[in-house]
Backbone as XML, in Angstrom:
<?xml version="1.0"?>
<chain id="A" units="angstrom">
  <residue number="1" name="UNK">
    <atom name="N" x="72.898" y="-76.755" z="311.390"/>
    <atom name="CA" x="71.467" y="-76.765" z="311.103"/>
    <atom name="C" x="71.007" y="-78.296" z="311.580"/>
  </residue>
  <residue number="2" name="UNK">
    <atom name="N" x="69.942" y="-78.099" z="312.532"/>
    <atom name="CA" x="69.603" y="-79.541" z="313.228"/>
    <atom name="C" x="68.538" y="-80.316" z="311.414"/>
  </residue>
  <residue number="3" name="UNK">
    <atom name="N" x="68.496" y="-81.401" z="312.525"/>
    <atom name="CA" x="67.429" y="-82.346" z="311.218"/>
    <atom name="C" x="67.764" y="-81.853" z="309.799"/>
  </residue>
  <residue number="4" name="UNK">
    <atom name="N" x="68.408" y="-81.538" z="309.206"/>
    <atom name="CA" x="68.829" y="-81.160" z="307.656"/>
    <atom name="C" x="67.930" y="-79.824" z="307.578"/>
  </residue>
  <residue number="5" name="UNK">
    <atom name="N" x="67.302" y="-79.273" z="308.441"/>
    <atom name="CA" x="66.636" y="-78.304" z="308.200"/>
    <atom name="C" x="64.956" y="-78.223" z="307.988"/>
  </residue>
  <residue number="6" name="UNK">
    <atom name="N" x="64.956" y="-79.687" z="308.381"/>
    <atom name="CA" x="63.568" y="-80.019" z="307.856"/>
    <atom name="C" x="62.169" y="-79.572" z="309.098"/>
  </residue>
  <residue number="7" name="UNK">
    <atom name="N" x="62.637" y="-79.179" z="310.152"/>
    <atom name="CA" x="61.670" y="-78.932" z="310.915"/>
    <atom name="C" x="60.743" y="-77.834" z="310.372"/>
  </residue>
  <residue number="8" name="UNK">
    <atom name="N" x="60.038" y="-77.473" z="310.919"/>
    <atom name="CA" x="58.873" y="-76.512" z="310.420"/>
    <atom name="C" x="58.555" y="-75.422" z="311.568"/>
  </residue>
  <residue number="9" name="UNK">
    <atom name="N" x="58.622" y="-74.033" z="311.156"/>
    <atom name="CA" x="58.220" y="-73.442" z="311.994"/>
    <atom name="C" x="57.286" y="-72.046" z="311.556"/>
  </residue>
  <residue number="10" name="UNK">
    <atom name="N" x="56.673" y="-71.685" z="312.102"/>
    <atom name="CA" x="55.849" y="-70.870" z="311.770"/>
    <atom name="C" x="56.205" y="-69.132" z="311.919"/>
  </residue>
  <residue number="11" name="UNK">
    <atom name="N" x="56.712" y="-68.489" z="310.936"/>
    <atom name="CA" x="57.495" y="-67.551" z="310.934"/>
    <atom name="C" x="56.505" y="-66.730" z="310.783"/>
  </residue>
  <residue number="12" name="UNK">
    <atom name="N" x="56.662" y="-65.374" z="311.174"/>
    <atom name="CA" x="55.835" y="-64.278" z="311.019"/>
    <atom name="C" x="56.169" y="-63.012" z="310.827"/>
  </residue>
  <residue number="13" name="UNK">
    <atom name="N" x="55.727" y="-62.258" z="309.645"/>
    <atom name="CA" x="56.422" y="-60.810" z="309.686"/>
    <atom name="C" x="55.995" y="-59.852" z="310.481"/>
  </residue>
  <residue number="14" name="UNK">
    <atom name="N" x="56.690" y="-59.184" z="310.884"/>
    <atom name="CA" x="56.533" y="-58.174" z="311.589"/>
    <atom name="C" x="55.333" y="-57.353" z="311.378"/>
  </residue>
  <residue number="15" name="UNK">
    <atom name="N" x="55.290" y="-56.934" z="310.175"/>
    <atom name="CA" x="53.820" y="-55.902" z="309.891"/>
    <atom name="C" x="53.052" y="-56.664" z="310.028"/>
  </residue>
  <residue number="16" name="UNK">
    <atom name="N" x="52.800" y="-57.917" z="309.730"/>
    <atom name="CA" x="51.696" y="-58.868" z="309.958"/>
    <atom name="C" x="51.308" y="-58.745" z="311.319"/>
  </residue>
  <residue number="17" name="UNK">
    <atom name="N" x="52.216" y="-58.567" z="312.144"/>
    <atom name="CA" x="52.173" y="-58.910" z="313.800"/>
    <atom name="C" x="51.548" y="-57.325" z="314.209"/>
  </residue>
  <residue number="18" name="UNK">
    <atom name="N" x="52.297" y="-56.622" z="313.582"/>
    <atom name="CA" x="51.594" y="-55.141" z="313.961"/>
    <atom name="C" x="50.194" y="-54.757" z="313.743"/>
  </residue>
  <residue number="19" name="UNK">
    <atom name="N" x="49.749" y="-55.332" z="312.424"/>
    <atom name="CA" x="48.244" y="-55.394" z="311.907"/>
    <atom name="C" x="47.477" y="-55.448" z="312.989"/>
  </residue>
  <residue number="20" name="UNK">
    <atom name="N" x="47.714" y="-56.976" z="313.157"/>
    <atom name="CA" x="47.028" y="-58.312" z="314.173"/>
    <atom name="C" x="46.693" y="-57.096" z="315.493"/>
  </residue>
  <residue number="21" name="UNK">
    <atom name="N" x="48.049" y="-56.562" z="315.945"/>
    <atom name="CA" x="47.912" y="-55.995" z="317.555"/>
    <atom name="C" x="46.803" y="-55.269" z="317.230"/>
  </residue>
  <residue number="22" name="UNK">
    <atom name="N" x="47.167" y="-53.816" z="316.504"/>
    <atom name="CA" x="46.328" y="-53.059" z="316.054"/>
    <atom name="C" x="44.482" y="-53.407" z="315.990"/>
  </residue>
  <residue number="23" name="UNK">
    <atom name="N" x="44.435" y="-54.651" z="315.281"/>
    <atom name="CA" x="42.757" y="-54.992" z="314.977"/>
    <atom name="C" x="42.419" y="-55.351" z="316.260"/>
  </residue>
  <residue number="24" name="UNK">
    <atom name="N" x="43.446" y="-56.118" z="317.169"/>
    <atom name="CA" x="42.779" y="-56.590" z="318.468"/>
    <atom name="C" x="42.313" y="-55.510" z="319.467"/>
  </residue>
  <residue number="25" name="UNK">
    <atom name="N" x="43.235" y="-54.722" z="319.358"/>
    <atom name="CA" x="43.352" y="-53.413" z="320.208"/>
    <atom name="C" x="42.220" y="-52.561" z="320.216"/>
  </residue>
  <residue number="26" name="UNK">
    <atom name="N" x="41.524" y="-52.841" z="318.825"/>
    <atom name="CA" x="40.676" y="-51.725" z="318.600"/>
    <atom name="C" x="39.491" y="-52.524" z="318.758"/>
  </residue>
  <residue number="27" name="UNK">
    <atom name="N" x="39.374" y="-53.663" z="319.485"/>
    <atom name="CA" x="38.282" y="-54.513" z="319.862"/>
    <atom name="C" x="37.946" y="-54.505" z="321.297"/>
  </residue>
  <residue number="28" name="UNK">
    <atom name="N" x="36.839" y="-53.753" z="321.975"/>
    <atom name="CA" x="36.667" y="-53.354" z="323.152"/>
    <atom name="C" x="35.931" y="-54.798" z="323.774"/>
  </residue>
  <residue number="29" name="UNK">
    <atom name="N" x="36.212" y="-55.476" z="324.583"/>
    <atom name="CA" x="36.025" y="-56.713" z="325.271"/>
    <atom name="C" x="34.179" y="-56.071" z="325.646"/>
  </residue>
  <residue number="30" name="UNK">
    <atom name="N" x="33.404" y="-57.446" z="325.716"/>
    <atom name="CA" x="31.908" y="-56.950" z="326.023"/>
    <atom name="C" x="31.570" y="-57.846" z="327.369"/>
  </residue>
  <residue number="31" name="UNK">
    <atom name="N" x="31.401" y="-56.881" z="328.360"/>
    <atom name="CA" x="31.212" y="-57.638" z="329.519"/>
    <atom name="C" x="29.940" y="-58.971" z="329.602"/>
  </residue>
  <residue number="32" name="UNK">
    <atom name="N" x="29.293" y="-58.647" z="328.448"/>
    <atom name="CA" x="27.815" y="-59.222" z="328.220"/>
    <atom name="C" x="28.306" y="-60.803" z="327.655"/>
  </residue>
  <residue number="33" name="UNK">
    <atom name="N" x="29.413" y="-60.684" z="327.243"/>
    <atom name="CA" x="30.257" y="-62.022" z="326.241"/>
    <atom name="C" x="30.345" y="-63.083" z="327.324"/>
  </residue>
  <residue number="34" name="UNK">
    <atom name="N" x="29.449" y="-63.862" z="327.349"/>
    <atom name="CA" x="30.194" y="-65.140" z="328.264"/>
    <atom name="C" x="31.816" y="-65.443" z="328.413"/>
  </residue>
  <residue number="35" name="UNK">
    <atom name="N" x="32.109" y="-65.455" z="327.058"/>
    <atom name="CA" x="33.736" y="-65.741" z="327.067"/>
    <atom name="C" x="34.395" y="-64.801" z="327.946"/>
  </residue>
  <residue number="36" name="UNK">
    <atom name="N" x="34.388" y="-63.567" z="328.468"/>
    <atom name="CA" x="34.483" y="-62.347" z="328.500"/>
    <atom name="C" x="34.367" y="-61.991" z="330.160"/>
  </residue>
  <residue number="37" name="UNK">
    <atom name="N" x="33.148" y="-62.294" z="330.470"/>
    <atom name="CA" x="32.143" y="-61.666" z="331.380"/>
    <atom name="C" x="32.466" y="-62.135" z="332.644"/>
  </residue>
  <residue number="38" name="UNK">
    <atom name="N" x="33.187" y="-63.542" z="332.816"/>
    <atom name="CA" x="33.497" y="-63.826" z="333.713"/>
    <atom name="C" x="34.780" y="-62.984" z="335.086"/>
  </residue>
  <residue number="39" name="UNK">
    <atom name="N" x="35.471" y="-62.249" z="334.026"/>
    <atom name="CA" x="36.539" y="-61.285" z="335.258"/>
    <atom name="C" x="35.883" y="-59.930" z="335.227"/>
  </residue>
  <residue number="40" name="UNK">
    <atom name="N" x="36.532" y="-59.425" z="336.303"/>
    <atom name="CA" x="36.515" y="-57.953" z="336.190"/>
    <atom name="C" x="36.998" y="-57.412" z="335.232"/>
  </residue>
  <residue number="41" name="UNK">
    <atom name="N" x="38.414" y="-57.764" z="334.720"/>
    <atom name="CA" x="38.841" y="-56.766" z="333.459"/>
    <atom name="C" x="38.689" y="-57.766" z="332.287"/>
  </residue>
  <residue number="42" name="UNK">
    <atom name="N" x="37.446" y="-57.657" z="331.403"/>
    <atom name="CA" x="37.452" y="-58.712" z="330.491"/>
    <atom name="C" x="38.767" y="-58.892" z="329.364"/>
  </residue>
  <residue number="43" name="UNK">
    <atom name="N" x="39.227" y="-59.956" z="328.647"/>
    <atom name="CA" x="40.085" y="-59.652" z="327.999"/>
    <atom name="C" x="40.044" y="-61.192" z="327.085"/>
  </residue>
  <residue number="44" name="UNK">
    <atom name="N" x="40.461" y="-61.364" z="326.215"/>
    <atom name="CA" x="41.078" y="-62.300" z="325.347"/>
    <atom name="C" x="42.225" y="-62.603" z="324.982"/>
  </residue>
  <residue number="45" name="UNK">
    <atom name="N" x="42.596" y="-63.362" z="324.847"/>
    <atom name="CA" x="43.973" y="-63.889" z="324.529"/>
    <atom name="C" x="44.117" y="-64.371" z="322.757"/>
  </residue>
  <residue number="46" name="UNK">
    <atom name="N" x="44.934" y="-63.940" z="321.690"/>
    <atom name="CA" x="44.612" y="-64.361" z="320.559"/>
    <atom name="C" x="46.689" y="-64.850" z="320.100"/>
  </residue>
  <residue number="47" name="UNK">
    <atom name="N" x="46.439" y="-65.763" z="319.071"/>
    <atom name="CA" x="47.768" y="-65.901" z="318.584"/>
    <atom name="C" x="47.464" y="-65.252" z="317.386"/>
  </residue>
  <residue number="48" name="UNK">
    <atom name="N" x="48.820" y="-64.645" z="317.542"/>
    <atom name="CA" x="49.072" y="-63.736" z="315.631"/>
    <atom name="C" x="50.190" y="-64.299" z="315.339"/>
  </residue>
  <residue number="49" name="UNK">
    <atom name="N" x="50.031" y="-65.296" z="314.318"/>
    <atom name="CA" x="51.184" y="-65.813" z="313.562"/>
    <atom name="C" x="50.894" y="-66.243" z="312.358"/>
  </residue>
  <residue number="50" name="UNK">
    <atom name="N" x="51.899" y="-66.489" z="311.507"/>
    <atom name="CA" x="51.158" y="-66.808" z="310.120"/>
    <atom name="C" x="50.725" y="-67.809" z="309.656"/>
  </residue>
  <residue number="51" name="UNK">
    <atom name="N" x="50.769" y="-69.150" z="310.867"/>
    <atom name="CA" x="49.593" y="-70.313" z="310.410"/>
    <atom name="C" x="49.915" y="-71.099" z="309.401"/>
  </residue>
  <residue number="52" name="UNK">
    <atom name="N" x="51.466" y="-70.709" z="308.623"/>
    <atom name="CA" x="51.628" y="-71.401" z="307.693"/>
    <atom name="C" x="53.411" y="-72.471" z="307.640"/>
  </residue>
  <residue number="53" name="UNK">
    <atom name="N" x="53.622" y="-73.149" z="308.597"/>
    <atom name="CA" x="54.770" y="-73.761" z="309.035"/>
    <atom name="C" x="55.467" y="-73.760" z="307.909"/>
  </residue>
  <residue number="54" name="UNK">
    <atom name="N" x="56.789" y="-73.545" z="307.991"/>
    <atom name="CA" x="57.797" y="-73.562" z="306.511"/>
    <atom name="C" x="58.966" y="-74.125" z="307.057"/>
  </residue>
  <residue number="55" name="UNK">
    <atom name="N" x="59.514" y="-75.045" z="306.290"/>
    <atom name="CA" x="60.930" y="-75.863" z="306.879"/>
    <atom name="C" x="62.014" y="-74.454" z="307.297"/>
  </residue>
  <residue number="56" name="UNK">
    <atom name="N" x="62.984" y="-75.003" z="307.928"/>
    <atom name="CA" x="64.030" y="-74.299" z="308.417"/>
    <atom name="C" x="65.070" y="-74.083" z="306.933"/>
  </residue>
  <residue number="57" name="UNK">
    <atom name="N" x="64.724" y="-75.245" z="306.147"/>
    <atom name="CA" x="65.503" y="-75.011" z="304.580"/>
    <atom name="C" x="65.200" y="-73.779" z="304.078"/>
  </residue>
  <residue number="58" name="UNK">
    <atom name="N" x="63.473" y="-74.092" z="303.744"/>
    <atom name="CA" x="63.421" y="-72.911" z="302.961"/>
    <atom name="C" x="63.678" y="-71.376" z="303.584"/>
  </residue>
  <residue number="59" name="UNK">
    <atom name="N" x="63.507" y="-71.311" z="304.959"/>
    <atom name="CA" x="63.728" y="-69.945" z="305.678"/>
    <atom name="C" x="65.072" y="-69.386" z="305.030"/>
  </residue>
  <residue number="60" name="UNK">
    <atom name="N" x="66.043" y="-70.960" z="305.071"/>
    <atom name="CA" x="67.445" y="-70.320" z="305.043"/>
    <atom name="C" x="67.852" y="-69.876" z="303.636"/>
  </residue>
  <residue number="61" name="UNK">
    <atom name="N" x="67.074" y="-70.423" z="302.748"/>
    <atom name="CA" x="67.218" y="-70.635" z="301.192"/>
    <atom name="C" x="66.569" y="-68.793" z="300.931"/>
  </residue>
  <residue number="62" name="UNK">
    <atom name="N" x="65.754" y="-68.689" z="301.394"/>
    <atom name="CA" x="64.955" y="-67.147" z="301.381"/>
    <atom name="C" x="66.046" y="-66.098" z="301.675"/>
  </residue>
  <residue number="63" name="UNK">
    <atom name="N" x="66.792" y="-66.349" z="303.341"/>
    <atom name="CA" x="68.088" y="-65.710" z="303.387"/>
    <atom name="C" x="69.205" y="-65.464" z="302.175"/>
  </residue>
  <residue number="64" name="UNK">
    <atom name="N" x="69.479" y="-66.381" z="301.701"/>
    <atom name="CA" x="70.814" y="-66.398" z="300.934"/>
    <atom name="C" x="70.121" y="-65.915" z="299.582"/>
  </residue>
  <residue number="65" name="UNK">
    <atom name="N" x="68.564" y="-66.095" z="299.265"/>
    <atom name="CA" x="68.573" y="-65.218" z="298.068"/>
    <atom name="C" x="68.425" y="-64.056" z="297.994"/>
  </residue>
  <residue number="66" name="UNK">
    <atom name="N" x="67.848" y="-63.431" z="299.608"/>
    <atom name="CA" x="67.882" y="-62.256" z="299.759"/>
    <atom name="C" x="69.186" y="-61.381" z="299.560"/>
  </residue>
  <residue number="67" name="UNK">
    <atom name="N" x="70.198" y="-62.246" z="300.325"/>
    <atom name="CA" x="71.754" y="-61.816" z="300.607"/>
    <atom name="C" x="72.174" y="-61.787" z="299.150"/>
  </residue>
  <residue number="68" name="UNK">
    <atom name="N" x="71.992" y="-62.701" z="298.212"/>
    <atom name="CA" x="72.947" y="-63.022" z="297.327"/>
    <atom name="C" x="74.428" y="-63.852" z="297.820"/>
  </residue>
  <residue number="69" name="UNK">
    <atom name="N" x="74.005" y="-64.556" z="298.837"/>
    <atom name="CA" x="75.088" y="-65.366" z="299.767"/>
    <atom name="C" x="74.854" y="-66.820" z="299.994"/>
  </residue>
  <residue number="70" name="UNK">
    <atom name="N" x="75.714" y="-67.872" z="299.689"/>
    <atom name="CA" x="75.118" y="-69.021" z="300.242"/>
    <atom name="C" x="75.470" y="-69.199" z="301.764"/>
  </residue>
  <residue number="71" name="UNK">
    <atom name="N" x="74.891" y="-69.486" z="302.569"/>
    <atom name="CA" x="75.244" y="-69.899" z="303.988"/>
    <atom name="C" x="76.071" y="-70.756" z="304.032"/>
  </residue>
  <residue number="72" name="UNK">
    <atom name="N" x="76.707" y="-70.744" z="304.861"/>
    <atom name="CA" x="78.032" y="-72.194" z="305.561"/>
    <atom name="C" x="76.973" y="-72.771" z="306.706"/>
  </residue>
  <residue number="73" name="UNK">
    <atom name="N" x="76.793" y="-74.180" z="305.889"/>
    <atom name="CA" x="76.067" y="-74.953" z="306.732"/>
    <atom name="C" x="76.351" y="-76.123" z="307.977"/>
  </residue>
  <residue number="74" name="UNK">
    <atom name="N" x="76.232" y="-76.239" z="309.010"/>
    <atom name="CA" x="76.621" y="-77.457" z="309.668"/>
    <atom name="C" x="75.718" y="-78.129" z="310.013"/>
  </residue>
  <residue number="75" name="UNK">
    <atom name="N" x="75.611" y="-79.448" z="309.384"/>
    <atom name="CA" x="74.316" y="-80.185" z="309.682"/>
    <atom name="C" x="74.431" y="-81.096" z="311.029"/>
  </residue>
  <residue number="76" name="UNK">
    <atom name="N" x="73.587" y="-81.290" z="311.720"/>
    <atom name="CA" x="73.331" y="-81.973" z="313.119"/>
    <atom name="C" x="72.108" y="-82.699" z="312.796"/>
  </residue>
  <residue number="77" name="UNK">
    <atom name="N" x="72.389" y="-83.678" z="313.851"/>
    <atom name="CA" x="70.975" y="-84.787" z="314.058"/>
    <atom name="C" x="70.114" y="-83.819" z="314.508"/>
  </residue>
  <residue number="78" name="UNK">
    <atom name="N" x="68.772" y="-84.231" z="314.478"/>
    <atom name="CA" x="67.716" y="-83.530" z="315.513"/>
    <atom name="C" x="68.045" y="-84.008" z="317.033"/>
  </residue>
  <residue number="79" name="UNK">
    <atom name="N" x="67.907" y="-82.475" z="317.689"/>
    <atom name="CA" x="68.287" y="-82.589" z="319.145"/>
    <atom name="C" x="67.064" y="-83.227" z="319.746"/>
  </residue>
  <residue number="80" name="UNK">
    <atom name="N" x="67.128" y="-83.547" z="321.278"/>
    <atom name="CA" x="66.419" y="-84.298" z="321.537"/>
    <atom name="C" x="65.435" y="-83.527" z="322.115"/>
  </residue>
  <residue number="81" name="UNK">
    <atom name="N" x="64.500" y="-83.697" z="322.506"/>
    <atom name="CA" x="63.299" y="-82.737" z="322.967"/>
    <atom name="C" x="62.606" y="-81.771" z="321.884"/>
  </residue>
  <residue number="82" name="UNK">
    <atom name="N" x="63.354" y="-81.591" z="320.978"/>
    <atom name="CA" x="62.738" y="-80.834" z="319.900"/>
    <atom name="C" x="61.531" y="-81.178" z="319.029"/>
  </residue>
  <residue number="83" name="UNK">
    <atom name="N" x="60.717" y="-80.274" z="318.315"/>
    <atom name="CA" x="59.601" y="-80.839" z="317.697"/>
    <atom name="C" x="59.803" y="-80.383" z="316.184"/>
  </residue>
  <residue number="84" name="UNK">
    <atom name="N" x="59.059" y="-81.581" z="315.639"/>
    <atom name="CA" x="59.216" y="-81.253" z="314.106"/>
    <atom name="C" x="58.315" y="-79.893" z="313.584"/>
  </residue>
  <residue number="85" name="UNK">
    <atom name="N" x="57.519" y="-79.865" z="314.318"/>
    <atom name="CA" x="56.902" y="-78.490" z="313.454"/>
    <atom name="C" x="55.847" y="-77.852" z="314.653"/>
  </residue>
  <residue number="86" name="UNK">
    <atom name="N" x="56.083" y="-76.392" z="314.621"/>
    <atom name="CA" x="55.137" y="-75.656" z="315.633"/>
    <atom name="C" x="54.256" y="-75.050" z="314.625"/>
  </residue>
  <residue number="87" name="UNK">
    <atom name="N" x="52.838" y="-74.378" z="315.012"/>
    <atom name="CA" x="52.424" y="-73.382" z="314.545"/>
    <atom name="C" x="51.721" y="-72.352" z="315.431"/>
  </residue>
  <residue number="88" name="UNK">
    <atom name="N" x="50.886" y="-71.481" z="314.958"/>
    <atom name="CA" x="50.097" y="-70.456" z="315.604"/>
    <atom name="C" x="48.583" y="-71.044" z="314.907"/>
  </residue>
  <residue number="89" name="UNK">
    <atom name="N" x="47.856" y="-71.306" z="316.078"/>
    <atom name="CA" x="46.378" y="-71.234" z="315.547"/>
    <atom name="C" x="45.657" y="-70.390" z="315.310"/>
  </residue>
  <residue number="90" name="UNK">
    <atom name="N" x="45.323" y="-69.365" z="314.243"/>
    <atom name="CA" x="44.564" y="-68.063" z="314.699"/>
    <atom name="C" x="43.510" y="-67.836" z="314.541"/>
  </residue>
  <residue number="91" name="UNK">
    <atom name="N" x="42.595" y="-69.225" z="314.172"/>
    <atom name="CA" x="41.178" y="-69.232" z="314.143"/>
    <atom name="C" x="40.796" y="-68.427" z="314.641"/>
  </residue>
  <residue number="92" name="UNK">
    <atom name="N" x="40.824" y="-67.923" z="315.922"/>
    <atom name="CA" x="39.713" y="-67.145" z="317.020"/>
    <atom name="C" x="40.205" y="-65.592" z="316.301"/>
  </residue>
  <residue number="93" name="UNK">
    <atom name="N" x="41.355" y="-65.266" z="315.965"/>
    <atom name="CA" x="41.758" y="-64.032" z="315.183"/>
    <atom name="C" x="40.887" y="-63.849" z="314.231"/>
  </residue>
  <residue number="94" name="UNK">
    <atom name="N" x="40.840" y="-64.702" z="313.126"/>
    <atom name="CA" x="40.103" y="-64.447" z="311.877"/>
    <atom name="C" x="38.875" y="-64.440" z="311.999"/>
  </residue>
  <residue number="95" name="UNK">
    <atom name="N" x="37.802" y="-65.380" z="313.393"/>
    <atom name="CA" x="36.545" y="-65.040" z="313.499"/>
    <atom name="C" x="36.393" y="-63.910" z="313.794"/>
  </residue>
  <residue number="96" name="UNK">
    <atom name="N" x="37.153" y="-63.352" z="314.778"/>
    <atom name="CA" x="36.828" y="-62.021" z="315.647"/>
    <atom name="C" x="37.222" y="-60.432" z="314.646"/>
  </residue>
  <residue number="97" name="UNK">
    <atom name="N" x="38.348" y="-60.693" z="314.033"/>
    <atom name="CA" x="38.705" y="-59.515" z="313.036"/>
    <atom name="C" x="38.801" y="-59.777" z="311.918"/>
  </residue>
  <residue number="98" name="UNK">
    <atom name="N" x="38.395" y="-60.987" z="311.251"/>
    <atom name="CA" x="38.747" y="-61.251" z="309.683"/>
    <atom name="C" x="40.163" y="-60.798" z="309.389"/>
  </residue>
  <residue number="99" name="UNK">
    <atom name="N" x="41.027" y="-61.001" z="310.165"/>
    <atom name="CA" x="42.448" y="-60.661" z="309.521"/>
    <atom name="C" x="43.226" y="-61.922" z="309.780"/>
  </residue>
  <residue number="100" name="UNK">
    <atom name="N" x="44.096" y="-62.247" z="309.034"/>
    <atom name="CA" x="45.255" y="-63.707" z="308.785"/>
    <atom name="C" x="46.241" y="-63.099" z="308.282"/>
  </residue>
  <residue number="101" name="UNK">
    <atom name="N" x="47.304" y="-63.259" z="309.306"/>
    <atom name="CA" x="48.883" y="-63.009" z="308.622"/>
    <atom name="C" x="49.121" y="-63.441" z="307.342"/>
  </residue>
  <residue number="102" name="UNK">
    <atom name="N" x="49.697" y="-62.929" z="306.402"/>
    <atom name="CA" x="49.624" y="-63.738" z="304.935"/>
    <atom name="C" x="51.123" y="-63.457" z="304.337"/>
  </residue>
  <residue number="103" name="UNK">
    <atom name="N" x="51.871" y="-62.771" z="304.667"/>
    <atom name="CA" x="52.974" y="-61.890" z="304.086"/>
    <atom name="C" x="54.112" y="-63.381" z="303.983"/>
  </residue>
  <residue number="104" name="UNK">
    <atom name="N" x="54.438" y="-63.876" z="302.705"/>
    <atom name="CA" x="55.105" y="-65.288" z="302.486"/>
    <atom name="C" x="56.795" y="-64.832" z="303.495"/>
  </residue>
  <residue number="105" name="UNK">
    <atom name="N" x="57.416" y="-66.085" z="303.794"/>
    <atom name="CA" x="58.178" y="-66.070" z="303.913"/>
    <atom name="C" x="59.677" y="-65.360" z="303.180"/>
  </residue>
  <residue number="106" name="UNK">
    <atom name="N" x="59.378" y="-65.698" z="301.827"/>
    <atom name="CA" x="60.240" y="-64.963" z="300.938"/>
    <atom name="C" x="60.120" y="-63.188" z="300.855"/>
  </residue>
  <residue number="107" name="UNK">
    <atom name="N" x="58.747" y="-62.774" z="300.863"/>
    <atom name="CA" x="58.599" y="-61.665" z="300.832"/>
    <atom name="C" x="59.021" y="-60.702" z="301.868"/>
  </residue>
  <residue number="108" name="UNK">
    <atom name="N" x="58.325" y="-61.654" z="303.208"/>
    <atom name="CA" x="59.240" y="-60.561" z="304.700"/>
    <atom name="C" x="60.712" y="-60.936" z="304.681"/>
  </residue>
  <residue number="109" name="UNK">
    <atom name="N" x="61.364" y="-61.916" z="304.121"/>
    <atom name="CA" x="62.684" y="-61.773" z="304.158"/>
    <atom name="C" x="63.439" y="-60.427" z="303.375"/>
  </residue>
  <residue number="110" name="UNK">
    <atom name="N" x="62.615" y="-60.785" z="302.051"/>
    <atom name="CA" x="63.137" y="-59.602" z="301.417"/>
    <atom name="C" x="63.234" y="-58.369" z="301.692"/>
  </residue>
  <residue number="111" name="UNK">
    <atom name="N" x="61.725" y="-58.151" z="302.448"/>
    <atom name="CA" x="61.742" y="-56.466" z="302.781"/>
    <atom name="C" x="62.895" y="-55.918" z="303.944"/>
  </residue>
  <residue number="112" name="UNK">
    <atom name="N" x="62.908" y="-57.389" z="305.021"/>
    <atom name="CA" x="63.782" y="-57.286" z="306.371"/>
    <atom name="C" x="64.811" y="-56.911" z="305.391"/>
  </residue>
  <residue number="113" name="UNK">
    <atom name="N" x="65.501" y="-57.583" z="304.394"/>
    <atom name="CA" x="67.119" y="-57.629" z="304.300"/>
    <atom name="C" x="67.424" y="-55.948" z="303.357"/>
  </residue>
  <residue number="114" name="UNK">
    <atom name="N" x="66.207" y="-55.691" z="302.605"/>
    <atom name="CA" x="66.358" y="-54.510" z="301.910"/>
    <atom name="C" x="66.176" y="-53.695" z="303.276"/>
  </residue>
  <residue number="115" name="UNK">
    <atom name="N" x="65.207" y="-53.286" z="304.022"/>
    <atom name="CA" x="65.379" y="-52.198" z="305.190"/>
    <atom name="C" x="66.577" y="-52.394" z="305.579"/>
  </residue>
  <residue number="116" name="UNK">
    <atom name="N" x="67.299" y="-53.433" z="306.033"/>
    <atom name="CA" x="68.524" y="-53.651" z="306.997"/>
    <atom name="C" x="69.798" y="-53.344" z="306.134"/>
  </residue>
  <residue number="117" name="UNK">
    <atom name="N" x="69.653" y="-53.030" z="304.951"/>
    <atom name="CA" x="70.830" y="-53.099" z="303.990"/>
    <atom name="C" x="70.811" y="-51.414" z="304.096"/>
  </residue>
  <residue number="118" name="UNK">
    <atom name="N" x="69.378" y="-50.808" z="303.776"/>
    <atom name="CA" x="69.343" y="-49.116" z="303.964"/>
    <atom name="C" x="69.597" y="-48.558" z="305.253"/>
  </residue>
  <residue number="119" name="UNK">
    <atom name="N" x="69.332" y="-49.467" z="306.664"/>
    <atom name="CA" x="69.246" y="-48.654" z="307.648"/>
    <atom name="C" x="71.019" y="-49.078" z="307.750"/>
  </residue>
  <residue number="120" name="UNK">
    <atom name="N" x="71.186" y="-49.733" z="308.009"/>
    <atom name="CA" x="72.746" y="-50.066" z="308.391"/>
    <atom name="C" x="73.710" y="-49.918" z="307.294"/>
  </residue>
  <residue number="121" name="UNK">
    <atom name="N" x="73.585" y="-49.207" z="306.025"/>
    <atom name="CA" x="74.635" y="-48.726" z="304.939"/>
    <atom name="C" x="75.569" y="-48.274" z="305.568"/>
  </residue>
</chain>
């Protein structure tokens, strides 16, 4: 685990992604809208992410808690070229659809582990 797990990433639960995609798909581009009228097939690109970066440490802890096992850690220094934090800007998604992904990392990991255990019993 690089940088003692202090990097922050924007993990997004799959159900939030699917809901966001469905909402975006239901929006038909308006050819009279200046944002989309300059091309023959109007479109708009959205970020669909949790917009709540969390530390890799918190992500691993959520997995440990859901699995009931402690991870074996190999702590390494920060990698050259890596970034400390990344996250999706979902302002346009919220403005256009009213939707913002919101499943917490703990809830998402717990749901995933429960599904995994049922599916691969």
